[in-house]
N, CA and C of each residue as an Amber inpcrd file, in Angstrom:
protein
   660
  -6.3960000  13.3860000  10.9250000  -6.2260000  13.9750000   9.5980000
  -6.9830000  13.1260000   8.5860000  -7.8930000  13.7160000   7.8600000
  -8.6800000  12.9960000   6.8780000  -8.5130000  13.6560000   5.5180000
  -8.6890000  12.8730000   4.4800000  -8.5400000  13.3530000   3.1230000
  -9.8130000  13.0270000   2.3670000 -10.2370000  13.9090000   1.4440000
 -11.5000000  13.6870000   0.7340000 -11.4100000  12.4810000  -0.1650000
 -12.5070000  11.7740000  -0.3160000 -12.5690000  10.6390000  -1.2210000
 -13.8830000  10.6860000  -1.9640000 -13.8780000  10.2450000  -3.2150000
 -15.0800000  10.2640000  -4.0280000 -15.8970000   9.0130000  -3.7490000
 -17.1020000   8.9290000  -4.3550000 -17.9380000   7.7480000  -4.2010000
 -17.2120000   6.5410000  -4.7630000 -17.4850000   5.3850000  -4.1990000
 -16.7190000   4.2100000  -4.5860000 -17.5900000   3.1880000  -5.2670000
 -16.9530000   2.3580000  -6.0990000 -17.6500000   1.3060000  -6.8180000
 -17.7840000   0.0620000  -5.9690000 -18.1800000  -1.0090000  -6.6000000
 -18.4520000  -2.2320000  -5.8600000 -17.6020000  -3.3890000  -6.3750000
 -16.3560000  -3.1300000  -6.7500000 -15.5050000  -4.2200000  -7.1990000
 -15.2680000  -5.1700000  -6.0450000 -14.8500000  -6.3990000  -6.3420000
 -14.8980000  -7.4510000  -5.3440000 -13.6690000  -8.3230000  -5.3800000
 -13.4290000  -9.0310000  -4.3180000 -12.4010000 -10.0610000  -4.2690000
 -13.0730000 -11.4100000  -4.2350000 -12.2810000 -12.4780000  -4.2520000
 -12.8430000 -13.8140000  -4.2240000 -13.5070000 -14.1280000  -2.8940000
 -13.2960000 -13.3110000  -1.8770000 -13.9100000 -13.5690000  -0.5730000
 -15.1660000 -12.7360000  -0.3680000 -15.6110000 -12.0290000  -1.3830000
 -16.8020000 -11.2000000  -1.2290000 -17.9130000 -11.7030000  -2.1330000
 -18.6120000 -12.7660000  -1.7660000 -19.7280000 -13.2490000  -2.5640000
 -20.8450000 -12.2260000  -2.5980000 -21.7190000 -12.3880000  -3.5910000
 -22.9140000 -11.5480000  -3.7420000 -22.5870000 -10.1300000  -4.1960000
 -21.3580000  -9.8660000  -4.6310000 -21.0280000  -8.5530000  -5.1840000
 -20.5230000  -8.7510000  -6.5960000 -20.8150000  -7.8070000  -7.4720000
 -20.4290000  -7.9250000  -8.8740000 -19.0530000  -7.3450000  -9.0960000
 -18.2270000  -8.0090000  -9.9340000 -16.9010000  -7.4670000 -10.2210000
 -16.9980000  -6.1740000 -10.9900000 -16.0150000  -5.2950000 -10.8090000
 -16.0210000  -4.0030000 -11.4840000 -15.3230000  -4.1220000 -12.8250000
 -16.0050000  -3.8530000 -13.9330000 -15.3800000  -3.9400000 -15.2380000
 -14.1440000  -3.0610000 -15.3550000 -14.0850000  -1.9440000 -14.6120000
 -12.9560000  -1.0290000 -14.7280000 -11.6410000  -1.7020000 -14.4020000
 -11.6570000  -2.7310000 -13.5290000 -10.4240000  -3.4170000 -13.1860000
  -9.9500000  -4.3320000 -14.3010000 -10.8190000  -4.6680000 -15.2330000
 -10.4180000  -5.5130000 -16.3460000  -9.6120000  -4.7100000 -17.3700000
  -9.8830000  -3.4320000 -17.4360000  -9.1260000  -2.5330000 -18.3040000
  -8.4580000  -1.5090000 -17.4000000  -7.3870000  -1.9250000 -16.7510000
  -6.7900000  -1.1210000 -15.6880000  -6.2800000   0.2100000 -16.2090000
  -6.6070000   1.2900000 -15.5250000  -6.0440000   2.5860000 -15.8860000
  -4.5920000   2.6520000 -15.4570000  -3.9370000   3.7080000 -15.8430000
  -2.5710000   3.9250000 -15.3810000  -2.6120000   4.3270000 -13.9150000
  -1.8010000   3.6950000 -13.1180000  -1.7090000   4.0210000 -11.6970000
  -0.4390000   4.8160000 -11.4480000  -0.5370000   5.7730000 -10.5370000
   0.6040000   6.6210000 -10.2190000   1.3120000   6.2030000  -8.9440000
   0.5520000   5.6980000  -7.9720000   1.1130000   5.4340000  -6.6440000
   0.6400000   4.0770000  -6.1390000   1.5880000   3.3030000  -5.6270000
   1.2960000   2.0890000  -4.8850000   1.7070000   2.3230000  -3.4440000
   0.7520000   2.2440000  -2.5200000   1.0210000   2.4340000  -1.0960000
   0.9340000   1.0840000  -0.3980000   1.9550000   0.7770000   0.4050000
   2.0330000  -0.5160000   1.0830000   2.1550000  -0.2940000   2.5860000
   1.3660000  -1.0360000   3.3500000   1.4510000  -0.9830000   4.8030000
   1.8200000  -2.3360000   5.3710000   2.7700000  -2.3600000   6.3060000
   3.2290000  -3.6100000   6.9060000   3.5930000  -3.3600000   8.3560000
   3.5260000  -4.4270000   9.1400000   3.9080000  -4.3310000  10.5510000
   4.6520000  -5.6060000  10.9170000   4.2770000  -6.2520000  11.9920000
   4.9780000  -7.4660000  12.4190000   4.9540000  -8.5190000  11.3070000
   6.1110000  -9.0720000  10.9940000   6.2100000 -10.0340000   9.9020000
   6.2310000  -9.3920000   8.5380000   6.1720000  -8.0740000   8.4930000
   6.0400000  -7.3710000   7.2260000   7.3280000  -7.2410000   6.4420000
   8.4730000  -7.3090000   7.1140000   9.7190000  -7.1380000   6.3800000
   9.9060000  -8.2570000   5.3640000   9.6950000  -9.4850000   5.7830000
   9.7990000 -10.6110000   4.8460000   8.7820000 -10.4600000   3.7240000
   7.5710000 -10.0480000   4.0700000   6.5440000  -9.8670000   3.0480000
   6.9580000  -8.7880000   2.0420000   7.5070000  -7.6840000   2.5310000
   7.9860000  -6.6390000   1.6310000   9.0740000  -7.1570000   0.7010000
  10.0010000  -7.9250000   1.2520000  11.0560000  -8.5190000   0.4260000
  10.4700000  -9.2950000  -0.7430000   9.4890000 -10.1240000  -0.4500000
   8.9130000 -10.9730000  -1.4800000   8.1450000 -10.1690000  -2.5230000
   7.4140000  -9.1510000  -2.0820000   6.6650000  -8.3150000  -3.0260000
   7.6220000  -7.5550000  -3.9410000   8.6170000  -6.9020000  -3.3670000
   9.5310000  -6.0890000  -4.1650000  10.4030000  -6.9340000  -5.0710000
  10.6410000  -8.1710000  -4.7050000  11.4450000  -9.0680000  -5.5310000
  10.8100000  -9.2690000  -6.9110000   9.4850000  -9.1290000  -6.9710000
   8.7810000  -9.3350000  -8.2320000   8.7370000  -8.1150000  -9.1370000
   9.3280000  -6.9790000  -8.7180000   9.2900000  -5.7560000  -9.5130000
  10.5300000  -5.6520000 -10.4000000  10.3360000  -5.2030000 -11.6230000
  11.4480000  -4.9790000 -12.5440000  11.8670000  -3.5160000 -12.5060000
  12.9970000  -3.2240000 -13.1310000  13.5540000  -1.8760000 -13.0860000
  12.6900000  -0.8250000 -13.7510000  11.7400000  -1.2300000 -14.5980000
  10.8660000  -0.2640000 -15.2660000   9.4940000  -0.1820000 -14.6050000
   9.4240000  -0.5300000 -13.3220000   8.1530000  -0.4580000 -12.6010000
   7.6010000   0.9620000 -12.7170000   6.3340000   1.1280000 -13.1430000
   5.8470000   2.4480000 -13.5570000   5.3060000   3.3500000 -12.4550000
   5.1870000   2.8580000 -11.2170000   4.5860000   3.6460000 -10.1420000
   5.6150000   4.0560000  -9.1020000   5.3110000   5.1210000  -8.3930000
   6.0140000   5.4050000  -7.1460000   5.4600000   4.4750000  -6.0810000
   6.3390000   3.9500000  -5.2230000   5.9250000   3.0120000  -4.1910000
   6.2060000   3.6410000  -2.8310000   5.1730000   3.8150000  -2.0160000
   5.3010000   4.4320000  -0.6950000   5.0090000   3.3790000   0.3580000
   5.9220000   3.2280000   1.3100000   5.8320000   2.1390000   2.2760000
   5.8570000   2.6660000   3.7090000   4.8960000   2.2180000   4.4970000
   4.9520000   2.3670000   5.9460000   5.1550000   0.9860000   6.5410000
   6.2870000   0.7890000   7.1710000   6.5790000  -0.4190000   7.9340000
   6.7420000  -0.0020000   9.3900000   5.9070000  -0.5240000  10.2610000
   6.0180000  -0.1760000  11.6810000   7.3490000  -0.6490000  12.2400000
   8.1110000   0.2780000  12.8250000   9.4180000  -0.0050000  13.4070000
   9.5280000   0.7160000  14.7420000  10.5550000   0.3890000  15.4890000
  10.8260000   1.0950000  16.7340000  11.1420000   2.5540000  16.4130000
  10.3540000   3.4740000  16.9800000  10.5200000   4.8880000  16.6480000
  11.8350000   5.4660000  17.1570000  12.4980000   4.7800000  18.0960000
  13.6850000   5.3350000  18.7300000  14.9930000   4.9140000  18.0670000
  14.9110000   4.0610000  17.0560000  16.1300000   3.5480000  16.4560000
  16.2210000   3.8910000  14.9790000  17.4250000   4.1050000  14.4990000
  17.6710000   4.3730000  13.0910000  17.2490000   3.1660000  12.2610000
  16.6360000   3.4320000  11.1280000  16.1650000   2.3490000  10.2740000
  17.1820000   2.0340000   9.1780000  17.4340000   0.7410000   8.9730000
  18.2780000   0.2950000   7.8530000  17.4400000  -0.5010000   6.8580000
  16.1220000  -0.3860000   6.9680000  15.2380000  -1.1900000   6.1270000
  15.4320000  -0.8890000   4.6390000  15.6620000   0.3840000   4.2870000
  15.8400000   0.7170000   2.8740000  17.0720000   0.0190000   2.3050000
  18.1440000   0.0460000   3.0600000  19.3770000  -0.6160000   2.6110000
  19.1690000  -2.1170000   2.4490000  18.4820000  -2.7360000   3.4010000
  18.2600000  -4.1750000   3.3420000  17.3430000  -4.5570000   2.1780000
  16.2750000  -3.7950000   1.9840000  15.3420000  -4.1070000   0.9020000
  15.9510000  -3.8720000  -0.4740000  16.8540000  -2.9020000  -0.5810000
  17.4530000  -2.5910000  -1.8800000  18.2540000  -3.7680000  -2.4290000
  18.6490000  -4.6880000  -1.5640000  19.3900000  -5.8670000  -1.9990000
  18.4780000  -6.9400000  -2.5850000  17.1710000  -6.7420000  -2.4500000
  16.2160000  -7.7720000  -2.8470000  15.3950000  -7.4030000  -4.0740000
  15.6020000  -6.2270000  -4.6290000  14.7520000  -5.7830000  -5.7300000
  15.5520000  -5.0360000  -6.7790000  15.0040000  -5.0010000  -7.9920000
  15.6740000  -4.3210000  -9.0980000  15.4240000  -2.8270000  -9.0970000
  14.5150000  -2.3390000  -8.2490000  14.2210000  -0.9060000  -8.2530000
  14.8400000  -0.2450000  -7.0290000  14.9800000   1.0610000  -7.1040000
  15.6450000   1.8200000  -6.0550000  14.7930000   1.8890000  -4.7940000
  15.4220000   1.7440000  -3.6410000  14.7370000   1.8420000  -2.3550000
  15.4740000   2.8590000  -1.4920000  14.7390000   3.7960000  -0.8800000
  15.3620000   4.8310000  -0.0670000  14.4090000   5.3030000   1.0250000
  14.9530000   5.9230000   2.0590000  14.1190000   6.5880000   3.0440000
  13.5190000   7.8510000   2.4360000  12.2640000   8.0870000   2.7080000
  11.5800000   9.2610000   2.1820000  12.1060000  10.5360000   2.8330000
  12.1110000  11.6320000   2.0620000  12.5140000  12.9390000   2.5530000
  11.3900000  13.9370000   2.3100000  11.2110000  14.8600000   3.2350000
  10.1350000  15.8370000   3.1160000  10.3300000  16.7100000   1.8710000
   9.2750000  16.8620000   1.0740000   9.3100000  17.6990000  -0.1170000
   9.9520000  17.0360000  -1.3130000  10.3520000  15.8010000  -1.1670000
  11.0200000  15.0890000  -2.2500000  10.0480000  14.7840000  -3.3780000
  10.5100000  14.9380000  -4.5960000   9.6880000  14.6190000  -5.7620000
   9.4810000  13.1120000  -5.8540000   8.2530000  12.6900000  -6.1370000
   7.9310000  11.2750000  -6.2820000   8.2190000  10.8290000  -7.7030000
   9.0650000   9.8350000  -7.8360000   9.4580000   9.3290000  -9.1480000
   8.9550000   7.9050000  -9.3380000   8.6030000   7.5390000 -10.5630000
   8.2130000   6.1420000 -10.8020000   9.4080000   5.2200000 -10.6230000
   9.1160000   3.9930000 -10.2110000  10.1740000   3.0200000 -10.0670000
  11.0730000   3.2410000  -8.8770000  10.6120000   4.0000000  -7.8820000
  11.3690000   4.2210000  -6.6570000  10.4820000   3.8600000  -5.4710000
  11.0670000   3.1580000  -4.4980000  10.3750000   2.7990000  -3.2710000
  10.7950000   3.7720000  -2.1810000   9.8310000   4.4600000  -1.5790000
  10.0880000   5.4380000  -0.5190000   9.5960000   4.8720000   0.8050000
  10.5010000   4.7120000   1.7550000  10.1780000   4.1440000   3.0560000
   9.9690000   5.2580000   4.0750000   8.8980000   5.1820000   4.8330000
   8.6650000   6.1670000   5.9000000   9.7730000   6.0760000   6.9410000
  10.4130000   7.2060000   7.2900000  11.4310000   7.1790000   8.3450000
  10.7940000   6.8740000   9.7020000  11.5690000   6.3770000  10.6510000
  11.0260000   6.1410000  11.9910000  10.4530000   7.4210000  12.5960000
   9.2960000   7.2960000  13.2200000   8.6750000   8.3780000  13.9780000
   8.2160000   9.5550000  13.1210000   7.9750000   9.3160000  11.8300000
   7.4640000  10.3620000  10.9390000   6.3160000   9.7840000  10.1140000
   5.1940000  10.5000000  10.0640000   4.1250000  10.1230000   9.1530000
   4.5570000  10.4110000   7.7180000   4.2470000   9.5060000   6.8140000
   4.5310000   9.6900000   5.3900000   3.2200000   9.9160000   4.6560000
   3.1450000  11.0140000   3.9000000   1.9440000  11.3770000   3.1470000
   2.3020000  11.6040000   1.6850000   1.3400000  11.3250000   0.8140000
   1.5100000  11.5430000  -0.6200000   0.8530000  12.8530000  -1.0050000
   1.6600000  13.8470000  -1.3630000   1.1280000  15.0960000  -1.8770000
   1.0830000  15.0480000  -3.3870000   0.6600000  16.1170000  -4.0370000
   0.6320000  16.1590000  -5.4920000   2.0580000  16.1440000  -6.0650000
   2.5370000  14.9690000  -6.4120000   3.8510000  14.8340000  -7.0090000
   5.0140000  14.8800000  -6.0430000   4.7390000  15.1230000  -4.7610000
   5.8060000  15.2280000  -3.7640000   5.4420000  14.4910000  -2.4810000
   6.4750000  14.1010000  -1.7610000   6.2820000  13.4570000  -0.4710000
   6.1810000  14.4970000   0.6350000   5.4370000  14.1590000   1.6560000
   5.3510000  15.0060000   2.8360000   5.6080000  14.1550000   4.0690000
   6.4430000  14.6450000   4.9600000   6.6550000  14.0080000   6.2570000
   6.0570000  14.9060000   7.3250000   5.4530000  14.3020000   8.3230000
   4.8100000  15.0830000   9.3750000   5.0630000  14.4300000  10.7260000
   5.5810000  15.2290000  11.6520000   5.7880000  14.7410000  13.0160000
   4.6040000  15.1760000  13.8710000   3.4220000  14.8950000  13.3650000
   2.1950000  15.2530000  14.0730000   1.8400000  14.1580000  15.0630000
   0.6800000  14.2660000  15.6980000   0.3180000  13.3710000  16.7850000
   0.2430000  11.9180000  16.3340000   0.4210000  11.0040000  17.2840000
   0.2780000   9.5880000  16.9990000  -1.1580000   9.3000000  16.5600000
  -1.2950000   8.3570000  15.6620000  -2.6160000   7.9160000  15.2220000
  -2.7870000   6.4720000  15.6840000  -3.7200000   6.2680000  16.6030000
  -3.8920000   4.9460000  17.2150000  -2.5670000   4.4240000  17.7700000
  -1.8480000   5.3370000  18.4200000  -0.5750000   5.0450000  19.0900000
   0.5680000   4.7810000  18.1020000   0.3880000   5.1630000  16.8520000
   1.3770000   4.8520000  15.8290000   1.8690000   6.1050000  15.1070000
   3.1470000   6.1060000  14.7960000   3.7480000   7.1010000  13.9080000
   5.0160000   6.4750000  13.3410000   5.0360000   6.1350000  12.0520000
   4.0750000   6.4940000  11.0050000   2.8020000   5.6370000  11.0390000
   1.7740000   6.1780000  10.4200000   0.4740000   5.5260000  10.3530000
   0.1850000   5.0810000   8.9240000  -0.1730000   3.8170000   8.7710000
  -0.5840000   3.3200000   7.4540000  -1.8670000   4.0080000   7.0130000
  -2.8020000   4.1730000   7.9510000  -4.0680000   4.8270000   7.6010000
  -3.8360000   6.2180000   7.0110000  -2.9600000   7.0130000   7.6280000
  -2.7130000   8.3570000   7.1080000  -2.0950000   8.3160000   5.7170000
  -1.1540000   7.3970000   5.4980000  -0.5820000   7.2730000   4.1570000
  -1.6550000   6.9310000   3.1430000  -2.4620000   5.9110000   3.4390000
  -3.4970000   5.4900000   2.4940000  -4.5210000   6.6000000   2.2530000
  -4.9160000   7.3010000   3.3020000  -5.9010000   8.3730000   3.1350000
  -5.3430000   9.5060000   2.2800000  -4.0420000   9.7810000   2.3930000
  -3.4440000  10.8190000   1.5600000  -3.3960000  10.3890000   0.0980000
  -3.1290000   9.1180000  -0.1400000  -3.1440000   8.5950000  -1.5110000
  -4.5480000   8.6720000  -2.0900000  -5.5380000   8.3180000  -1.2840000
  -6.9300000   8.3930000  -1.7450000  -7.3180000   9.8230000  -2.0910000
  -6.9740000  10.7550000  -1.2030000  -7.3840000  12.1360000  -1.4100000
  -6.6610000  12.8210000  -2.5480000  -5.4070000  12.4380000  -2.8070000
  -4.6120000  13.1190000  -3.8220000  -4.6680000  12.4230000  -5.1750000
  -4.7160000  11.0830000  -5.1760000  -4.5910000  10.3440000  -6.4320000
  -5.8450000   9.5860000  -6.8440000  -6.8190000   9.4770000  -5.9590000
  -8.1030000   8.8910000  -6.3310000  -7.9760000   7.5280000  -6.9820000
  -8.5420000   7.4000000  -8.1860000  -8.5530000   6.1220000  -8.8950000
  -7.1970000   5.7300000  -9.4460000  -6.2030000   6.5850000  -9.3020000
  -4.8560000   6.2660000  -9.7690000  -3.9550000   5.7590000  -8.6370000
  -4.5780000   5.3400000  -7.5290000  -3.8250000   4.8190000  -6.4010000
  -4.1590000   3.3710000  -6.1140000  -3.1770000   2.6500000  -5.5940000
  -3.3430000   1.2630000  -5.1700000  -2.8920000   1.1540000  -3.7210000
  -3.6290000   0.3980000  -2.9150000  -3.2540000   0.1630000  -1.5330000
  -3.1100000  -1.3150000  -1.2510000  -2.0710000  -1.6930000  -0.4980000
  -1.8040000  -3.0880000  -0.1560000  -1.4920000  -3.1940000   1.3320000
  -2.1730000  -4.1040000   2.0160000  -1.9050000  -4.3790000   3.4320000
  -1.2390000  -5.7420000   3.5450000  -0.0800000  -5.7640000   4.1980000
   0.6770000  -6.9930000   4.4140000   0.5810000  -7.4320000   5.8720000
   1.3580000  -8.4280000   6.2250000   1.3710000  -9.0010000   7.5710000
   1.5150000  -7.9410000   8.6540000   0.8140000  -8.1440000   9.7600000
   0.9430000  -7.2160000  10.8730000  -0.0990000  -7.4710000  11.9450000
   0.1360000  -6.8970000  13.1170000  -0.8230000  -6.9750000  14.2080000
  -1.6260000  -5.6730000  14.2670000  -2.8130000  -5.7410000  14.8470000
  -3.6430000  -4.5550000  14.9720000  -4.5190000  -4.3180000  13.7630000
  -4.9940000  -3.0660000  13.6290000  -5.9510000  -2.7180000  12.5750000
  -5.4610000  -1.5960000  11.6680000  -4.2320000  -1.1380000  11.8350000
  -3.7690000  -0.0250000  11.0140000  -3.8420000  -0.4090000   9.5350000
  -4.3600000   0.5000000   8.7250000  -4.5350000   0.2510000   7.3040000
  -5.9620000  -0.0270000   6.9020000  -6.8040000  -0.4750000   7.8400000
  -8.1730000  -0.8220000   7.4630000  -8.9940000   0.4140000   7.0880000
  -8.8600000   1.4950000   7.8580000  -9.5680000   2.7320000   7.4940000
  -9.0210000   3.3000000   6.1930000  -7.7150000   3.1990000   6.0040000
  -7.1040000   3.7040000   4.7780000  -7.4970000   2.9070000   3.5500000
  -7.6270000   1.5860000   3.7170000  -8.0900000   0.7430000   2.6050000
  -9.4890000   1.1700000   2.1710000 -10.3390000   1.4590000   3.1490000
 -11.6880000   1.9240000   2.8140000 -11.6310000   3.2490000   2.0450000
 -10.7390000   4.1530000   2.4500000 -10.6200000   5.4460000   1.7730000
 -10.1630000   5.2830000   0.3310000  -9.1690000   4.4170000   0.1010000
  -8.6960000   4.1870000  -1.2720000  -9.8030000   3.5860000  -2.1200000
 -10.5280000   2.6350000  -1.5550000 -11.6340000   2.0170000  -2.2830000
 -12.7070000   3.0430000  -2.6260000 -13.0620000   3.8710000  -1.6690000
 -14.0920000   4.8840000  -1.9030000 -13.6490000   5.9070000  -2.9370000
 -12.3600000   6.1160000  -3.0640000 -11.8460000   7.0750000  -4.0480000
 -11.7080000   6.4690000  -5.4360000 -12.0080000   5.1760000  -5.5820000
 -11.9570000   4.5360000  -6.8860000 -10.6650000   3.8030000  -7.1710000
  -9.7780000   3.7100000  -6.1720000  -8.5310000   2.9880000  -6.3610000
  -8.7070000   1.4880000  -6.2150000  -7.6070000   0.7660000  -6.3380000
  -7.6090000  -0.6870000  -6.2320000  -6.9620000  -1.0770000  -4.9080000
  -7.5280000  -2.0790000  -4.2430000  -7.0640000  -2.4640000  -2.9110000
  -6.7210000  -3.9510000  -2.8720000  -5.6420000  -4.2640000  -2.1600000
  -5.1980000  -5.6430000  -2.0300000  -4.7970000  -5.9360000  -0.5910000
  -4.8170000  -7.2150000  -0.2410000  -4.3240000  -7.6610000   1.0630000
  -3.6270000  -8.9970000   0.8920000  -2.5740000  -9.1820000   1.6610000
  -1.9680000 -10.5010000   1.7600000  -2.9840000 -11.4440000   2.3820000
  -3.0570000 -12.6680000   1.8880000  -3.9860000 -13.6550000   2.4330000
  -3.7140000 -13.8250000   3.9270000  -4.6810000 -13.4620000   4.7780000
  -4.4470000 -13.5660000   6.2260000  -4.0630000 -14.9690000   6.6720000
  -4.5990000 -15.9900000   5.9980000  -4.3200000 -17.3650000   6.3870000
  -2.8580000 -17.7350000   6.1610000  -2.1820000 -16.9800000   5.2870000
  -0.7910000 -17.2720000   4.9780000   0.1430000 -16.1710000   5.4700000
  -0.3760000 -15.2550000   6.2700000   0.4430000 -14.1720000   6.8030000
   1.0790000 -14.6020000   8.1130000   2.2910000 -14.1510000   8.3660000
   2.9580000 -14.4700000   9.6160000   2.1580000 -13.9480000  10.8060000
   1.6140000 -12.7270000  10.6460000   0.6980000 -12.1500000  11.6240000
  -0.5440000 -11.7080000  10.8450000  -1.6900000 -12.2680000  11.1960000
  -2.8630000 -12.1490000  10.3250000  -3.8050000 -11.0030000  10.6490000
  -3.6980000 -10.3940000  11.8340000  -4.7640000  -9.4870000  12.2600000
  -4.8660000  -8.2360000  11.3930000  -3.7490000  -7.7020000  10.9080000
  -3.8280000  -6.4750000  10.1140000  -4.4430000  -6.7310000   8.7300000
  -3.9730000  -7.7420000   7.9640000  -4.6730000  -8.0040000   6.7000000
  -6.1150000  -8.4590000   6.9150000  -6.3730000  -9.1900000   7.9980000
  -7.7470000  -9.6210000   8.2540000  -8.6520000  -8.4280000   8.5290000
  -8.1490000  -7.4330000   9.2570000  -8.9480000  -6.2330000   9.5230000
  -9.2570000  -5.4910000   8.2220000  -8.2910000  -5.4680000   7.3080000
  -8.5380000  -4.8310000   6.0100000  -9.6100000  -5.5880000   5.2380000
  -9.4980000  -6.9100000   5.2050000 -10.4750000  -7.7360000   4.4900000
 -11.8660000  -7.5570000   5.0910000 -11.9380000  -7.4320000   6.4130000
 -13.2350000  -7.3250000   7.0970000 -13.9930000  -6.0560000   6.7310000
 -13.3130000  -5.0540000   6.1750000 -14.0120000  -3.8440000   5.7410000
 -14.9050000  -4.0930000   4.5380000 -14.6640000  -5.1880000   3.8140000
 -15.4030000  -5.4360000   2.5800000 -14.9220000  -4.5920000   1.4200000
 -13.7820000  -3.9280000   1.5960000 -13.2860000  -2.9930000   0.5790000
 -11.9910000  -3.4710000  -0.0820000 -11.6880000  -4.7540000   0.0200000
 -10.4780000  -5.2940000  -0.5930000 -10.8350000  -6.0060000  -1.8900000
 -10.1950000  -5.5990000  -2.9740000 -10.4650000  -6.1930000  -4.2760000
  -9.8020000  -7.5550000  -4.4560000  -8.5570000  -7.6730000  -3.9800000
  -7.7690000  -8.8770000  -4.2240000  -7.1170000  -9.3470000  -2.9320000
  -7.3070000 -10.6040000  -2.6080000  -6.6720000 -11.2250000  -1.4510000
  -5.8060000 -12.3470000  -1.9950000  -4.4900000 -12.1870000  -1.8880000
  -3.5820000 -13.0860000  -2.5870000  -2.4960000 -13.6210000  -1.6590000
  -2.0030000 -14.8260000  -1.9410000  -0.8270000 -15.3070000  -1.2170000
   0.3920000 -14.4700000  -1.5800000   1.3360000 -14.4470000  -0.6970000
   2.4970000 -13.5800000  -0.8440000   3.2140000 -13.7860000  -2.1650000
   3.3480000 -15.0240000  -2.5950000   4.1260000 -15.3040000  -3.8000000
   3.4770000 -14.7860000  -5.0760000   2.1960000 -14.3960000  -5.0140000
   1.5110000 -13.8890000  -6.2030000   1.4400000 -12.3640000  -6.2420000
   1.7090000 -11.7030000  -5.1360000   1.4600000 -10.2710000  -5.0480000
   2.3570000  -9.4530000  -5.9700000   3.6540000  -9.7580000  -6.0220000
   4.5620000  -8.9580000  -6.8300000   4.1790000  -8.9410000  -8.2970000
   3.9310000 -10.1090000  -8.8590000   3.5760000 -10.1910000 -10.2750000
   2.2250000  -9.5510000 -10.5480000   1.2640000  -9.7440000  -9.6350000
  -0.0550000  -9.1410000  -9.8650000   0.0130000  -7.6230000  -9.8010000
   0.7840000  -7.0880000  -8.8660000   0.9450000  -5.6380000  -8.7830000
   1.6380000  -5.0920000 -10.0310000   2.6180000  -5.8090000 -10.5350000
   3.3010000  -5.3710000 -11.7570000   2.3330000  -5.3150000 -12.9210000
   1.4730000  -6.3310000 -13.0470000   0.5190000  -6.3390000 -14.1560000
  -0.5210000  -5.2400000 -13.9970000  -0.9710000  -4.9910000 -12.7620000
  -1.9300000  -3.9150000 -12.5390000  -1.3190000  -2.5610000 -12.8940000
  -0.1160000  -2.3140000 -12.3890000   0.5040000  -1.0120000 -12.5900000
   0.8920000  -0.7720000 -14.0400000   1.1350000  -1.8520000 -14.7770000
   1.4490000  -1.7240000 -16.1970000   0.2030000  -1.7480000 -17.0660000
  -0.9720000  -1.8700000 -16.4270000  -2.2200000  -1.8500000 -17.1780000
  -2.4820000  -3.1070000 -17.9590000  -1.8980000  -4.2430000 -17.5420000
  -2.0500000  -5.4790000 -18.2800000  -2.8340000  -6.5350000 -17.5260000
  -3.2880000  -6.2060000 -16.3080000  -3.9800000  -7.2080000 -15.5190000
  -5.1720000  -6.6680000 -14.7930000  -6.2640000  -7.4450000 -14.7650000
  -7.4290000  -7.1070000 -13.9700000  -7.3740000  -7.8370000 -12.6460000
  -8.5210000  -8.0660000 -12.0520000  -8.5410000  -8.6910000 -10.7310000
  -9.1380000 -10.0800000 -10.7720000  -9.3860000 -10.6100000 -11.9620000
 -10.1960000 -11.8150000 -12.0600000  -9.6340000 -13.0410000 -11.4240000
């Protein structure tokens, strides 16, 4: 499943020498959706990121955390104890509200539609369901430059194709610093695409995302 994306700019992170920073990130537009992908080691990373959000966080937050597809997830309940904003399992057709974190249920792809969530029990993508790539590609295709993508700790490469799609659509892309990730291969794969704007240690991600989403911070 692929989603259309527009031509992309050349904004850069501190690990991408020889590329010019994008002025558009200095005057951040309003963002509608923050999409986060995590896998092994990602639960702790999610806790730390969400801990930095206040109750007036202006974006809808969509999360794919790889979990055992055969077991009921309690991740929403656990994360809700760590953040000031609401955390819940996503439901098909549910309206997307700002300041709410929507977690992909086990064994269901989570997609961002126009103002609503979509769940799909379609085929596995690279042996995964839910797929970070599918979530990110849906955000790119539906929200374009008003979307943000973040890849946290994890094994494998899920999220790297989606990060490229968000970047090509004009959105902003981030990754947890692979050197400080519990499992580095997933954020490293995202960084290797050359399409990550910001590579940050875990303790800086929450505040930086808040400033981006509130239109008060660039990527410098």
